[in-house]
Phi, psi and omega in degrees: 000322176264135186240355184213144174298334182273002174282072187203164178279145187299326183294340175290322178290315180295322177290321179302316178301316181292322178296316179301320182288323189250329186223058186292343182257000181287149174244159182217152174231130180241157178218146174284132179239115184269078185297326182274003181053043181289142177268128182261133184291160178304135179088359182297313181302320179295317179295319179294318178302319180297317180291323177297315180299323180294337182292345177297339181274351182288140177211156177285122179282164177299320179296318179294321178296317178296323178301314180294322179301317184281318188279329187233072184296344178282350171271109191285165185300326181294321178292318181295326175294319176301313183295326178295333179262359183289139172226136172298140175249100185301336180293346177286348184246124177251119181246126178224146176227127174240107184062238181262008182259138183246137174237130175227123178233136180240133181212137177161190177303135185300321183295341177263311187290345182299336182277351186284323194308304188293309179296327176296317178295320178297319177295315180300315181297311183293319179294326181300320176286313187299314185283347174261006177075020178271120182226165177281122178286168179300320180293317179296320180300319180290336183272346184303309181293320181297314180298316180297317179299315181299319181292310184291329177290327173298311180296326178294318178295329179280354179074031185260162173254125185235131172245154180262125184236032195257022184298315194294327184237032181290157176289317177195164177297321182298316177296316180302314180298317180293324179294314180295322177299317179292321178298318179293321184290318187258346190280329183058223182289345180289332183267112186268344178148190183226149176287340183278118188291319179299315182286332173297317178293314183297323186253009175056052174232171186283134170284133188244134174155157174228276181221168182238182184301325186299331178301315180283324180299317178298316180298326177297318179290320185283320189241355182097154187293328181295324185261355190301308183296313183299314183286327176297317178293317181299314180293326177296316178296321179302322182280316192253353167050040177106341173282163175054057192260040172248122185260133176279136194255337199253021181296322177237034186081146180293329178300314178294323179299311183293337173297330180264343186275075185280186185299323179303306181291322181298328177277325182289321183270142181289339181171195185226162178245134176262129183226359176197160180084178182291123184293330180288317176299319179296317179299317178300316179298317182292315179301314181297322180296312179298319181296320178299329180272001180076025180251133179290116180302332180292347176273357182238168184228139167258127171264114177268132186214020186257101172048053186279141171234164178305321180295318180294319179299317180297322179294318179294317181299320181296325181282318189275339185306131179064014176242322179201151176294150182212151172209168190223136173247114186247129185250268188302326182295340173269309193268356178219045177250066184236015179094357178260155178288121176292150178283150173245094184205157177219164165237122184234147168298133180243336177214153177225150176233089178297162181304130177079008181234169174274184178292135180234136177291144174244153183224163173228125175255098178288169170283358175235120184306326182296342182258006172299142174225146177121181183296127183302322179294322178290325176298315178297320179297316180298320179298320179291316181297321183270006178058043178258134180297139178295336183254348185279339180225000000 
């Protein structure tokens, strides 16, 4: 089902490079979280295991390496040589199925295991439909391009910048490919690129992404919750020197993030990404923060990426226009709008083992309590350390 090492989200590649540079001896453990309580059909675990084993044959082609060299000059030659020699190690992934329940655990060196999350989720999503006999009907197939065209032309009329972020919960690679092709064909300047590196290369659009929650989650385990945001940002700047300048805010709540996002970081980073909570409240909070620091919010950008629909985008656009720069990363609404129920699932880092230490639990404090992940006692500890109300989030 997967045919390329680059069938992955760009932020996994950028984070892998940063992990190699800063934490080459760290280990990580990830786990599948079935938020939607989906029931998996008999034989699902065996089918997933087969696809995982096949991933050992994936390798970076010479053409793909040249693409990264030209498109991503901030990825240095030593990293690209590493990636050319990289091979997935299937033994790092443990797949188990008990009845209709699925367990997936990933464990190994962080610089290696960091690449598993996105393709595994894409496989789980596609297999979930395939093994239950859910397919795209002839009518749905004809509507894929039409639906995509209607959405991107709406965003184009609104004068917005839209990126496609839908690898993890796509219906299938074929649907994903057709969606990106339609976005490029009909989007014009409104379509800024895709998070999927393979499809960015195939359709000659920009690969989009910086870092994800796990970058900050590891820093919380390694350096403590008080220092996690500051050091995660500092290390990112050390590696990329001003490139890839959109910071993710909600790993330990956006309120805690902005406490660390001082004038130095606010000037160094081009903007921030919103991934949970009310987008209007977040925009207000961000605008006020930049204004307190004496920075013109219109010189900065918020990337909105939380479960976006055309209606939600229009509401955000109406609020932010002429107040702060904005762009949008839309995932499932693009790549899984074929009439089937999208899956609600994630794969998250659950433990980390920094160099010279034992295994430590990692947590994520979203701006929405339902999206908190990790050990409940550690979550409570983090709230106390960060002076966050037990009832406010």
